[in-house]
Steps between C-alpha positions, in 0.01 A plus 500: 500500500439836660784623729261705703333182625817427698526657841797582713435176701533279184748221577721577196602755261398614144770511233481644160513271189444554124265752367459683830321196663584405853549157659468390866795358680390333832714533815609187686230363717465652850617280788166544669161620398269609782165325510176644599221319702328367188826358355592335836162336519507371146863384563385289788212355296726418212776344712237283684351386173827432344611300806191291496555433130862389574369274772252347271772437229734338754222252591450385138621155414595607161504890460705482182210357297298819570776739400449485115122600515588811710792588274281457192225726653754759611648501150154545348409797726828675496494482119136616483605822682722569200221420241614151425228233535515125520270292720589185703368256238711659226811482720435133596442397129822687405688320785405155375524586117771775440463449114140591493404654160228716672742660753440869564784742546358586846510144609883466451563840673305393814670148493836678483396660839434147637829389377686800638324460840586135521852564391537772776378260761762239397766754473435616850669189620842627388450880435335774706262745341742739336553693184658191332192294581258779394688511152470129471119511585459777237677293245256213562198724507569672159649204300328449170199733564396856430769727638757222455690735273553746783805344647356224737717463814678828447438826684404778260731730330225733365234712654148346560183648641155411616209628301221417266575313183616747225555773758821694481739526799409864533152389603606190698340424833843422653859497368747286696878576543704553180747220427802696645331490840401132496821348649477718811124426542539130456787478733298674771204268420702188533634606831148597628368143433744348757565794737450452869196687601281559808208522275275196462591310181147533356542880513842476347366287233250773407784747467717273302210439251452878455889552454513241225219648312624850548834396351334309207837341410395307185367606169196282556357270748572705820150465647508120469858457630422738802198305591681164455763613751245518782428131557865425424600736787236347725656159443855618523431662829327184626176680568332248254652159424303475185359788291129424560389862470388714202553865587435587133146396559450802735698736268287390204179562685623845606710570188451884498565539872807284457647719238391831671665401840834428338500827305381690798813397704727647224311822500442572867703256711199375682566140562204409720219475255713251292616303790156465636365387153780244466444351852126483437594300178712267723221457749226434256692277265645296793143425619398413137804275451431299820135457392602386163766260645252340723259458206769337301579265781137405541467430139821298488381302804167428329672381185747285691208324670343424175828345364654359814480144339781599244835640586546603126173697501613678814816609325304644222268674743785682651647586163163646400526763781822606339374495155124445478498351146672183353518280192510121505860514364609713787343265754678214340835682505465619856399172646718298259211281386360387171250709302203267569578505875516892499172507285334272782622728770366809319159324449484423877564870573222601266273250661587659834414845364847618544591544123294582207589486133568808287269420206646764284813294431496168318867420503719493812187572702527704820320415809419784746462501875240775490430526863871558576530750214185692611623514857840623392345804303243604752501864581605581853 
């Protein structure tokens, strides 16, 4: 990290650490960031698109059945930004068969993101987004995976940095605050999440995301936790009742810009390029989420028309939108019916072209709802 890259307008200070290297300590967030014409225009577009998405969500008869597909996709894309890859089919298979001998390490890592996300949504019923909740989310994210030896659920007590693999801290792209500065930074960050502000919350959310990534409070997993906080805060502030939005889709498509904008703030104190970029992500992904939600609803209606003669089949159909694969044993357990009855129901769903058999497995065969799966992983 070159100190000469940091201007006098940088929203923080450089402090010396070991071996003559310097680290960046961000200031508390400003109460108000002036917005130019472009940012104001994109803010209006983003607010309108997000409002339309929330209106659509409120009109859904069962929005909760669509949450898991969006959470899985957000987990996949946020993890992909960090170089961890698992597709929707792998996640679904892991979900229904946790003891799979063919499990890839990346699959469990991405599934941990799903688990942390859903844990956070449930935890919001009794605890606001806070440092305590953030530590809990990190513990879930890092449990039993690579990086799990780096104190999951605990803020770091050592220096970390952002750079290429094998690169020394002296050549790092960015060096966040040293451990001795973390407590002050995190206290200011927690207050900023819930401070009263005249700034529209979407703008405030962009600033909050920057601040978390600038602090980089954990030894590992900071990017994923920072992005996970975005939908949680949207839900907590009642801007969205259900997290049917995938901001990581936009960040992943524009990965270099995403990283560059965040670093540019630390160096120059110019907030508007990042805020505009973030608001554009909200705008585009709100539109994409509404389109995908309508497509899911249309597909669900088509399936329900096919199976309207059977209440049990309708229950399976709704379950498939949550997890688009199933075994006969799972159907029997969920519906509390015998294995032969469950087998007949699955056959009926195959005949209706809703399920298809995975021919690669001979025992405990898995049946896929391929149309649902394909829709869930469509690029926006």
